[in-house]
Backbone atoms as SQL, in Angstrom:
CREATE TABLE atoms (id INTEGER PRIMARY KEY, chain TEXT, resi INTEGER, resn TEXT, atom TEXT, x REAL, y REAL, z REAL);
INSERT INTO atoms VALUES
  (1, 'A', 1, 'MET', 'N', 0.839, -1.185, 0.000),
  (2, 'A', 1, 'MET', 'CA', 0.000, 0.000, 0.000),
  (3, 'A', 1, 'MET', 'C', 0.877, 1.238, 0.000),
  (4, 'A', 2, 'GLY', 'N', 0.251, 2.386, -0.206),
  (5, 'A', 2, 'GLY', 'CA', 0.987, 3.642, -0.281),
  (6, 'A', 2, 'GLY', 'C', 1.411, 4.158, 1.074),
  (7, 'A', 3, 'ASP', 'N', 2.188, 5.209, 1.018),
  (8, 'A', 3, 'ASP', 'CA', 2.686, 5.866, 2.218),
  (9, 'A', 3, 'ASP', 'C', 1.540, 6.587, 2.917),
  (10, 'A', 4, 'MET', 'N', 1.370, 6.341, 4.213),
  (11, 'A', 4, 'MET', 'CA', 0.282, 6.943, 4.976),
  (12, 'A', 4, 'MET', 'C', 0.703, 8.241, 5.658),
  (13, 'A', 5, 'SER', 'N', 1.878, 8.753, 5.346),
  (14, 'A', 5, 'SER', 'CA', 2.363, 9.953, 6.017),
  (15, 'A', 5, 'SER', 'C', 1.521, 11.179, 5.698),
  (16, 'A', 6, 'ASN', 'N', 0.791, 11.161, 4.615),
  (17, 'A', 6, 'ASN', 'CA', -0.036, 12.302, 4.241),
  (18, 'A', 6, 'ASN', 'C', -1.471, 12.183, 4.728),
  (19, 'A', 7, 'SER', 'N', -1.770, 11.196, 5.554),
  (20, 'A', 7, 'SER', 'CA', -3.154, 10.984, 5.987),
  (21, 'A', 7, 'SER', 'C', -3.703, 12.175, 6.762),
  (22, 'A', 8, 'SER', 'N', -2.868, 12.854, 7.552),
  (23, 'A', 8, 'SER', 'CA', -3.369, 14.014, 8.294),
  (24, 'A', 8, 'SER', 'C', -3.746, 15.142, 7.348),
  (25, 'A', 9, 'ASP', 'N', -3.018, 15.278, 6.226),
  (26, 'A', 9, 'ASP', 'CA', -3.378, 16.281, 5.229),
  (27, 'A', 9, 'ASP', 'C', -4.737, 15.970, 4.618),
  (28, 'A', 10, 'PHE', 'N', -4.984, 14.703, 4.345),
  (29, 'A', 10, 'PHE', 'CA', -6.254, 14.284, 3.765),
  (30, 'A', 10, 'PHE', 'C', -7.404, 14.667, 4.678),
  (31, 'A', 11, 'TYR', 'N', -7.301, 14.328, 5.957),
  (32, 'A', 11, 'TYR', 'CA', -8.396, 14.603, 6.887),
  (33, 'A', 11, 'TYR', 'C', -8.574, 16.101, 7.108),
  (34, 'A', 12, 'ALA', 'N', -7.497, 16.841, 7.192),
  (35, 'A', 12, 'ALA', 'CA', -7.599, 18.282, 7.416),
  (36, 'A', 12, 'ALA', 'C', -8.311, 18.963, 6.255),
  (37, 'A', 13, 'LYS', 'N', -8.057, 18.505, 5.053),
  (38, 'A', 13, 'LYS', 'CA', -8.664, 19.123, 3.873),
  (39, 'A', 13, 'LYS', 'C', -10.123, 18.739, 3.706),
  (40, 'A', 14, 'ASN', 'N', -10.512, 17.574, 4.179),
  (41, 'A', 14, 'ASN', 'CA', -11.843, 17.063, 3.911),
  (42, 'A', 14, 'ASN', 'C', -12.812, 17.195, 5.073),
  (43, 'A', 15, 'GLN', 'N', -12.399, 17.724, 6.197),
  (44, 'A', 15, 'GLN', 'CA', -13.309, 17.882, 7.317),
  (45, 'A', 15, 'GLN', 'C', -13.975, 19.237, 7.243),
  (46, 'A', 16, 'ARG', 'N', -15.254, 19.235, 7.580),
  (47, 'A', 16, 'ARG', 'CA', -15.994, 20.489, 7.634),
  (48, 'A', 16, 'ARG', 'C', -15.861, 21.069, 9.023),
  (49, 'A', 17, 'SER', 'N', -16.287, 22.294, 9.184),
  (50, 'A', 17, 'SER', 'CA', -16.282, 22.935, 10.492),
  (51, 'A', 17, 'SER', 'C', -17.094, 22.109, 11.475),
  (52, 'A', 18, 'GLU', 'N', -16.500, 21.768, 12.595),
  (53, 'A', 18, 'GLU', 'CA', -17.173, 20.922, 13.571),
  (54, 'A', 18, 'GLU', 'C', -18.268, 21.655, 14.319),
  (55, 'A', 19, 'ASN', 'N', -18.244, 22.953, 14.314),
  (56, 'A', 19, 'ASN', 'CA', -19.234, 23.697, 15.080),
  (57, 'A', 19, 'ASN', 'C', -20.477, 24.026, 14.272),
  (58, 'A', 20, 'SER', 'N', -20.433, 23.818, 12.962),
  (59, 'A', 20, 'SER', 'CA', -21.601, 24.099, 12.146),
  (60, 'A', 20, 'SER', 'C', -22.406, 22.831, 11.933),
  (61, 'A', 21, 'HIS', 'N', -23.595, 23.006, 11.465),
  (62, 'A', 21, 'HIS', 'CA', -24.444, 21.868, 11.147),
  (63, 'A', 21, 'HIS', 'C', -24.397, 21.677, 9.640),
  (64, 'A', 22, 'ALA', 'N', -23.208, 21.406, 9.140),
  (65, 'A', 22, 'ALA', 'CA', -22.965, 21.279, 7.707),
  (66, 'A', 22, 'ALA', 'C', -23.740, 20.119, 7.118),
  (67, 'A', 23, 'GLY', 'N', -24.058, 20.254, 5.857),
  (68, 'A', 23, 'GLY', 'CA', -24.733, 19.183, 5.144),
  (69, 'A', 23, 'GLY', 'C', -26.207, 19.062, 5.465),
  (70, 'A', 24, 'GLY', 'N', -26.779, 20.035, 6.148),
  (71, 'A', 24, 'GLY', 'CA', -28.196, 19.993, 6.446),
  (72, 'A', 24, 'GLY', 'C', -28.556, 19.118, 7.639),
  (73, 'A', 25, 'PHE', 'N', -27.572, 18.669, 8.385),
  (74, 'A', 25, 'PHE', 'CA', -27.846, 17.848, 9.562),
  (75, 'A', 25, 'PHE', 'C', -28.103, 18.758, 10.753),
  (76, 'A', 26, 'GLY', 'N', -28.942, 18.320, 11.671),
  (77, 'A', 26, 'GLY', 'CA', -29.277, 19.104, 12.847),
  (78, 'A', 26, 'GLY', 'C', -28.396, 18.777, 14.034),
  (79, 'A', 27, 'CYS', 'N', -27.225, 18.221, 13.757),
  (80, 'A', 27, 'CYS', 'CA', -26.306, 17.828, 14.817),
  (81, 'A', 27, 'CYS', 'C', -24.884, 17.925, 14.264),
  (82, 'A', 28, 'SER', 'N', -24.013, 18.612, 14.967),
  (83, 'A', 28, 'SER', 'CA', -22.651, 18.789, 14.474),
  (84, 'A', 28, 'SER', 'C', -21.749, 17.619, 14.874),
  (85, 'A', 29, 'VAL', 'N', -20.603, 17.551, 14.240),
  (86, 'A', 29, 'VAL', 'CA', -19.615, 16.523, 14.569),
  (87, 'A', 29, 'VAL', 'C', -19.171, 16.676, 16.018),
  (88, 'A', 30, 'ALA', 'N', -18.999, 17.911, 16.467),
  (89, 'A', 30, 'ALA', 'CA', -18.583, 18.156, 17.855),
  (90, 'A', 30, 'ALA', 'C', -19.640, 17.637, 18.834),
  (91, 'A', 31, 'GLU', 'N', -20.920, 17.834, 18.509),
  (92, 'A', 31, 'GLU', 'CA', -21.995, 17.334, 19.369),
  (93, 'A', 31, 'GLU', 'C', -21.984, 15.811, 19.423),
  (94, 'A', 32, 'LEU', 'N', -21.783, 15.171, 18.279),
  (95, 'A', 32, 'LEU', 'CA', -21.755, 13.705, 18.250),
  (96, 'A', 32, 'LEU', 'C', -20.553, 13.161, 19.012),
  (97, 'A', 33, 'ARG', 'N', -19.404, 13.804, 18.877),
  (98, 'A', 33, 'ARG', 'CA', -18.220, 13.372, 19.628),
  (99, 'A', 33, 'ARG', 'C', -18.462, 13.478, 21.122),
  (100, 'A', 34, 'SER', 'N', -19.054, 14.579, 21.539),
  (101, 'A', 34, 'SER', 'CA', -19.349, 14.772, 22.951),
  (102, 'A', 34, 'SER', 'C', -20.336, 13.715, 23.450),
  (103, 'A', 35, 'LEU', 'N', -21.329, 13.414, 22.644),
  (104, 'A', 35, 'LEU', 'CA', -22.308, 12.400, 23.007),
  (105, 'A', 35, 'LEU', 'C', -21.653, 11.025, 23.130),
  (106, 'A', 36, 'MET', 'N', -20.729, 10.715, 22.244),
  (107, 'A', 36, 'MET', 'CA', -20.058, 9.415, 22.271),
  (108, 'A', 36, 'MET', 'C', -19.173, 9.236, 23.506),
  (109, 'A', 37, 'GLU', 'N', -18.786, 10.328, 24.138),
  (110, 'A', 37, 'GLU', 'CA', -17.971, 10.244, 25.353),
  (111, 'A', 37, 'GLU', 'C', -18.803, 9.863, 26.571),
  (112, 'A', 38, 'GLN', 'N', -20.116, 9.995, 26.468),
  (113, 'A', 38, 'GLN', 'CA', -21.001, 9.651, 27.576),
  (114, 'A', 38, 'GLN', 'C', -21.121, 8.141, 27.693),
  (115, 'A', 39, 'ARG', 'N', -21.405, 7.666, 28.877),
  (116, 'A', 39, 'ARG', 'CA', -21.550, 6.229, 29.110),
  (117, 'A', 39, 'ARG', 'C', -22.853, 5.923, 29.831),
  (118, 'A', 40, 'ALA', 'N', -23.391, 4.755, 29.548),
  (119, 'A', 40, 'ALA', 'CA', -24.534, 4.155, 30.250),
  (120, 'A', 40, 'ALA', 'C', -25.696, 5.134, 30.409),
  (121, 'A', 41, 'ALA', 'N', -26.174, 5.276, 31.641),
  (122, 'A', 41, 'ALA', 'CA', -27.367, 6.081, 31.922),
  (123, 'A', 41, 'ALA', 'C', -27.173, 7.546, 31.537),
  (124, 'A', 42, 'GLU', 'N', -25.954, 8.057, 31.644),
  (125, 'A', 42, 'GLU', 'CA', -25.687, 9.448, 31.258),
  (126, 'A', 42, 'GLU', 'C', -25.971, 9.660, 29.775),
  (127, 'A', 43, 'ALA', 'N', -25.576, 8.702, 28.951),
  (128, 'A', 43, 'ALA', 'CA', -25.796, 8.803, 27.507),
  (129, 'A', 43, 'ALA', 'C', -27.283, 8.753, 27.189),
  (130, 'A', 44, 'VAL', 'N', -28.001, 7.847, 27.826),
  (131, 'A', 44, 'VAL', 'CA', -29.440, 7.723, 27.591),
  (132, 'A', 44, 'VAL', 'C', -30.146, 9.010, 27.982),
  (133, 'A', 45, 'LEU', 'N', -29.807, 9.549, 29.135),
  (134, 'A', 45, 'LEU', 'CA', -30.410, 10.792, 29.603),
  (135, 'A', 45, 'LEU', 'C', -30.114, 11.941, 28.650),
  (136, 'A', 46, 'ARG', 'N', -28.895, 12.023, 28.195),
  (137, 'A', 46, 'ARG', 'CA', -28.505, 13.112, 27.294),
  (138, 'A', 46, 'ARG', 'C', -29.240, 13.012, 25.959),
  (139, 'A', 47, 'VAL', 'N', -29.365, 11.816, 25.410),
  (140, 'A', 47, 'VAL', 'CA', -30.100, 11.642, 24.156),
  (141, 'A', 47, 'VAL', 'C', -31.556, 12.056, 24.358),
  (142, 'A', 48, 'GLN', 'N', -32.139, 11.677, 25.483),
  (143, 'A', 48, 'GLN', 'CA', -33.528, 12.058, 25.776),
  (144, 'A', 48, 'GLN', 'C', -33.673, 13.566, 25.902),
  (145, 'A', 49, 'GLU', 'N', -32.801, 14.189, 26.680),
  (146, 'A', 49, 'GLU', 'CA', -32.918, 15.624, 26.955),
  (147, 'A', 49, 'GLU', 'C', -32.560, 16.485, 25.743),
  (148, 'A', 50, 'ASP', 'N', -31.475, 16.152, 25.065),
  (149, 'A', 50, 'ASP', 'CA', -30.973, 17.010, 23.988),
  (150, 'A', 50, 'ASP', 'C', -31.645, 16.770, 22.643),
  (151, 'A', 51, 'TYR', 'N', -32.091, 15.537, 22.413),
  (152, 'A', 51, 'TYR', 'CA', -32.598, 15.192, 21.082),
  (153, 'A', 51, 'TYR', 'C', -34.014, 14.638, 21.079),
  (154, 'A', 52, 'GLY', 'N', -34.622, 14.485, 22.231),
  (155, 'A', 52, 'GLY', 'CA', -35.970, 13.940, 22.286),
  (156, 'A', 52, 'GLY', 'C', -36.016, 12.443, 22.050),
  (157, 'A', 53, 'GLY', 'N', -34.937, 11.760, 22.369),
  (158, 'A', 53, 'GLY', 'CA', -34.866, 10.310, 22.205),
  (159, 'A', 53, 'GLY', 'C', -34.117, 9.911, 20.949),
  (160, 'A', 54, 'VAL', 'N', -34.035, 8.611, 20.751),
  (161, 'A', 54, 'VAL', 'CA', -33.307, 8.065, 19.606),
  (162, 'A', 54, 'VAL', 'C', -33.953, 8.517, 18.291),
  (163, 'A', 55, 'GLU', 'N', -35.267, 8.525, 18.262),
  (164, 'A', 55, 'GLU', 'CA', -35.969, 8.934, 17.049),
  (165, 'A', 55, 'GLU', 'C', -35.625, 10.381, 16.685),
  (166, 'A', 56, 'GLY', 'N', -35.544, 11.242, 17.685),
  (167, 'A', 56, 'GLY', 'CA', -35.189, 12.642, 17.437),
  (168, 'A', 56, 'GLY', 'C', -33.778, 12.798, 16.920),
  (169, 'A', 57, 'LEU', 'N', -32.837, 12.048, 17.493),
  (170, 'A', 57, 'LEU', 'CA', -31.451, 12.096, 17.028),
  (171, 'A', 57, 'LEU', 'C', -31.361, 11.576, 15.600),
  (172, 'A', 58, 'CYS', 'N', -32.031, 10.475, 15.321),
  (173, 'A', 58, 'CYS', 'CA', -32.028, 9.913, 13.968),
  (174, 'A', 58, 'CYS', 'C', -32.639, 10.887, 12.972),
  (175, 'A', 59, 'SER', 'N', -33.689, 11.564, 13.379),
  (176, 'A', 59, 'SER', 'CA', -34.320, 12.550, 12.510),
  (177, 'A', 59, 'SER', 'C', -33.344, 13.666, 12.156),
  (178, 'A', 60, 'ARG', 'N', -32.599, 14.136, 13.151),
  (179, 'A', 60, 'ARG', 'CA', -31.609, 15.188, 12.893),
  (180, 'A', 60, 'ARG', 'C', -30.502, 14.724, 11.960),
  (181, 'A', 61, 'LEU', 'N', -30.199, 13.448, 12.012),
  (182, 'A', 61, 'LEU', 'CA', -29.131, 12.894, 11.176),
  (183, 'A', 61, 'LEU', 'C', -29.662, 12.371, 9.840),
  (184, 'A', 62, 'ASN', 'N', -30.939, 12.591, 9.595),
  (185, 'A', 62, 'ASN', 'CA', -31.580, 12.160, 8.345),
  (186, 'A', 62, 'ASN', 'C', -31.386, 10.666, 8.098),
  (187, 'A', 63, 'THR', 'N', -31.635, 9.870, 9.136),
  (188, 'A', 63, 'THR', 'CA', -31.505, 8.431, 9.023),
  (189, 'A', 63, 'THR', 'C', -32.653, 7.744, 9.751),
  (190, 'A', 64, 'SER', 'N', -32.738, 6.451, 9.619),
  (191, 'A', 64, 'SER', 'CA', -33.791, 5.671, 10.246),
  (192, 'A', 64, 'SER', 'C', -33.249, 4.959, 11.485),
  (193, 'A', 65, 'PRO', 'N', -34.024, 4.911, 12.568),
  (194, 'A', 65, 'PRO', 'CA', -33.560, 4.194, 13.760),
  (195, 'A', 65, 'PRO', 'C', -33.582, 2.678, 13.586),
  (196, 'A', 66, 'THR', 'N', -34.207, 2.196, 12.518),
  (197, 'A', 66, 'THR', 'CA', -34.299, 0.737, 12.327),
  (198, 'A', 66, 'THR', 'C', -33.563, 0.219, 11.109),
  (199, 'A', 67, 'GLU', 'N', -33.142, 1.078, 10.217),
  (200, 'A', 67, 'GLU', 'CA', -32.451, 0.618, 9.003),
  (201, 'A', 67, 'GLU', 'C', -30.992, 1.003, 9.011);
């Protein structure tokens, strides 16, 4: 395979602003990263409070909770 030394350049050029809701999504990359740091009951509570449950989070991400 090729040299991976330029991988950081690739990611830096292709990442959008983490604080914006780019691409029409109602949730930013920074918000998702923060949510992923939560564990167990804290994560469930945060999804309920911030997004109105799993369905609300999925709606913001333009995806289905079952597919």
